[in-house]
Structures are given as structure tokens and as C-alpha cells.
N, C-alpha and C positions, 0 to 999 in steps of 0.2 A: 504493499499499501504508499500511496502516495506523502502521507502524513506519519514522520516518525514515532510521534506521539501515539498510535492507535498501537495497542497488541493487537495480530493476531494468529488465531487457532483454528486448527484443521483437523478435522476426522473423517475417518476413512467408513463408507457407506457402502455396503455390499450386500448381496441377496438377490432371485431372480424375480421377473416381474412378478406383479398382482402379492408384493411377501409384504405391504405394509408397512414400508422403507419409511414414506414421507409423513404417513401419518403418524410413524412413533416417533421422529424428530419435532411431527410439532407438538405433541405430547410432552416431549422431555423440556423444550424450552419455553412452552407455551408463547409460542410466537409463529407469523403467519412467513416463510418461507420465500425470498427470492432468487429465483433459479435464471444460473449461469451457466457459460461452457468455459473450458479451455482444451487446448490439446499438449499434451506431452509426447514430443518429439520424437524422442528414442523410443518411446514403445507404440508412438502412432496411432497414440488410442484418445478418445475425445472423452472430454470425463466430465459427469454434470456438476454441477455444484449448487445445493442449495444454502443461501449466506442470510445475515442480517449481523446489524453494528448496530449499538449500543454503549450508552457509558455507563459508569457508578460513580456516585459520591456520598461521601459521608453528610452529616445531617448541613455543615457549616456550610455543605457546598465549595469550601477553598478547593479540595482536592478532587479533582476528577479523574476518572481512568476511564478511556478510549477503548473501544475491542471490535473486533471483528471475529464472528465463526464461521468455519466453513465445513458444510458436508459435502466431500466430496467422492461419487459414485462415478463407476467405470461401468464400460457396457459391461453385457453379462457375460460372466467368466466361465462359464460352462464350458463354450466354445475353444479355452485359450489353454495352450501348452503348460507343462510345469516351466518350463523358462521363458514364459510369457508370464505367467503366475509373478512369481519369484522377480523379475526382473523392474515388472509394475511397482510390487511394493518396494524393490532397495532405491525407483526413482522416488518414489512417493516419500520415502523416509528422508532421502537427500535434499529435497525441495521444500519437504511442507510439515518434516520432524510431527508426524498428527498424534495426539493426543490419545488416540486408540483406535482401534477398528471394530465397527460394529455390525455382525453377521445377522440378517434376519431369514428365516424360513416362516411361512404361513402351511396351516393343513392346507393341501391339496398343492401346493407349490413343490416344484421339483429343482432337485438339488444333486449335483454328479460330487458325490464325496469325493473322488481324487483330487478336482480342482480345488473343494473343499477345505482338503487335507495340506495340499501345498499352500494355502493361502495362508493358514496358521500356523504352521511352520516355518512360514516365509517371516511373517509379523513377530513369532517368538524372537526369529535370529535376528532379527532388527532390532528388539524390545520394546517393542509395540505393543500394546494391552489389547484382550483379544474378549469382545464381548458376542456372546453368540445364543440371540434372543429368537426365541417360540414368539412371534405375532399375532395376532388375532385369537389366540386361546379359546374363544368362546365358542369360534364356527365350529370345531370337531371335538370330538376325545382323542384323535390321533395328535392330538397335541402334546401327550405322555410320548407318542414314539419319537417325535422330533427331537423332546427333552431326551429320552434315551442316548437316540442317535450321537446328538453332542455331547454328550456325556463319554459314550463310547468312545468317542472320535478325541476328544481334549486328553483323557485317560492315557493315550498314544506316545503323548508328548512328557505330561504333568502330573502329578500326584495330587488326589482331590484334598482338600484340606479339612475344608467344611463346610456346614448348611445352614444359613441363616435366611428368615423371612423367604422363604421362596429362592434363594438364589444358591447356587453352586460355587464354592471356589476353589482356584487350582494355583499350584504351583506356590510362590511367595506373593500368593492376590495377585497377580497378572492375567490370569484367566479366569472368566465365569459364565456361569451360563442360568437365562433366567427366562421369564415367560410371563405374558404383558397381554394387556388388551388396548391399545388406543385412544379407542372412542367408544360411549355405549355400544351395545350390541341390544341388539331387539330382535327375534324373531318369534313373530304371531302364533304361526303357525306352527310349532311346538311348544308355543307357551315362553318361551326365554327374552329374559328382560337384565341381562347382564352390566354392572356398572364398569367405568373406569378401572383398571388395576395394576398392579405390578410395576408401575411407572416409580412410583415414589422410591418404591427395593432396590429398585435397577440405579434409579440416579444414584441413591450412597451406597451401593454397590461398584461403581464406577470410582467414586466416590476416594474409599477405601483403597484402590486398586494402583490408582497413577503415582507416579513418579515423580521425584523434582519439580521444578514448575509448572507442569501439567495440569496438578489436581490446581492450582488456581486458574487453568483457562477451562476447566471444568467447570467450577464455581460459578466462573462471570458466564458462560454458557447456559446455566442453568437458572441464574439468578432471576428470571422472570416467572419463576414458577412458584408462586405463591403457594400453591396444595403442598409440594414438596418441604416448601421454610415452614409449612405450619404443623404439619405434620409430623416431619421428621426435626422437630427442631431441637430436643432435649438427647438426639443419638449424635447432631452434629454438636452438637456442645461438651458431651463427654467425649466427642472423638476427637475432636482438639482442644478439649480441656480450656476453654474460653465459651461465654457468652458470644450469639449468634452477631449479637451487634457489635459486640469485641474483633470476631471475626473478619465482618464486611468493612469497619473504619483500617482495620491495618492495611488487607487487602488491595485497596481504593486509596492507600496513603502514596501520594505520586511523590513525597520527598524520600520515599526510599523506590531504589530498583528492585527487579524483580525478584533478582536472586535473594535480596534484604527481605522480602516481602516472605519469601518461600522458607527460607530459615526463621522468619519471626514464626510464621503461622503453626510450623510443626513444632515447634519447640514446646518440649513437655505435652506434645499429641500420644494419644495412644498407637498411632498410626508406628510399624518398627518399619524405618525405610533402611537400614542398616543389610539387609541381604539383598544378595546379588538379585537380580529380576531372575534370571531360570537357573536356579542352583543342579549342581552335576546330577548331585543325587534324583532330582526329580525328573530325569529326561529318560525317554523312553524313545527308542530306536523303534521309525515307524516301516511298517512292511512295506516292501518294496510291488506286490503282487495286490494292491488295489481295484477293487471291481466298482463303477457305477452303480446307484438306487437311485428311487424314489425316494424323497421324504414326505412323508404323508400326514 
């Protein structure tokens, strides 16, 4: 961006068509995204980006932090080779240093397992946090198949460490599996009337999973989600060992650079950031003879 005072953050967004990706990011950020596009020259792929700009300030409005978040979505990777997938991830890492990679699958959507495995492996190699999300969960009970497939795939690379509030964590909190419903789901014929669910838990799960100043970027990204800040206020306070007001005053203070804000934010927090992102004891060698299948 041209304004050097604007902090820019990028998030990889992947998944097949009709997987509910745009609905998910609207629910996460509680915003309407502006769609743009750009070309990665070496990969020769057109990348769709969903972007928003905003600012955050403390009550005195003296300190103002401007930021932009881009959700970057490549074309359907199901037709890509292993080299194409890994080259794409490597270039995205070098050019944008994404906060995380969010992969979406919905009941009835199609996913090729080898491509998903290559994507996950490449992200972990590049130290990019991985969030595998079953979207539109109330459409079908097949959501459990998606969740189980996600867990099975991640278990090839990382050790499952815990389950909390519907989120399954792997490794040093550098990968997770979640199920969400991004908008109210009604099926009059079946008598189904389900509310939005799982969004706030996913937001919190990603907060606990991000390293370095990427946590700041995620907090800025979801700053407009009032539901999250109301329902998870105590958890955020306990996580950072600070009041939510103190958290926002700290990360909005432009008298500190991002590194200083990050150090102050995580000082005395309950997030362990000393362990390497991918501990060797958690790595599992991927089988070479992967086969494609449909996640229903």
C-alpha cells in the first residue's frame, strides 16, 4: 500500500466452489468485503482478493492504527500438480507473509485429498498456521465425515494436542479443525432452524494459534465482530492476562512499533510462544500413494 502508516495483513483462503468461503469471512469479520484481483507472475495464477480497510483508536483518538486485511483466494487447486501447489504457497509466503491459511469444505462439496495434503504440507513447511473448517455444517450430518477427514489428514503431520469448544488443535497450536455455520440456516420442510454457530470459537482458536505479530493482525481483522468481543471477553482477558480495554489500548498505540506492541501484548500472557512452530517429535511422514476422494 502507498500509505506507510497502514499495516497490511493477508490471509490465504482456499476451498472448492460453493464451500461457503465468502460467507465465512463476512461472518468472521462482520464486514462486507470488496473483491479485487491480482496476478502472481511466476505461478501465472489469478488470485481473487477480498479486502477491507479500517482504523482502530483509543478513546482519546490521539493514537490511530490504520490497517488493511486481504483474504486471497487462488483458483480451484484440485487440478494443480504438487509442484504448482507448493510453488504457490512458497510465493505467497515470500510476497505477503500470510497470517494463516483457512481451508473450507462444505457437505456436498468436492475435495481432492492429494492436493489438500500438498497444501497443508507446504503451509506447515513455510510455518503458516492451518485452519481446516467445515462450513454450512447444518446442511447435512455428513459434516462429521468432513471433520473426520480433516482430522485424519492433519494427524499425518502433527500430533493432536487438545479439543476445546469444538476446536481440535494440532502440534504447537499451529493447526486446527473446526465446524461452523456462518449464517442462520432454515429448512422449513425438515423443520430445521439453526443459528450461526462456531464462528466465535474459530476466531478464538486462531488467536491462540498465531505467532509473533500475526496475532496483532488477526485481532485487527476481527475487531468489528461485536459478538465475539461480547461472548469471549473473559476468555480473551484470561488469555492475555489483561482487560480487553487494555489489550486494545496497547495494540492501538502508534507510539510503539509493531514489535514493541507484540512484546507488550504477550507479556505475562497464557500463550506459550517458546516452542518451535513444528516440533520434530510431532512430524509424521506423509504416505506417497495418496488417493483422491470426495468429502461429503
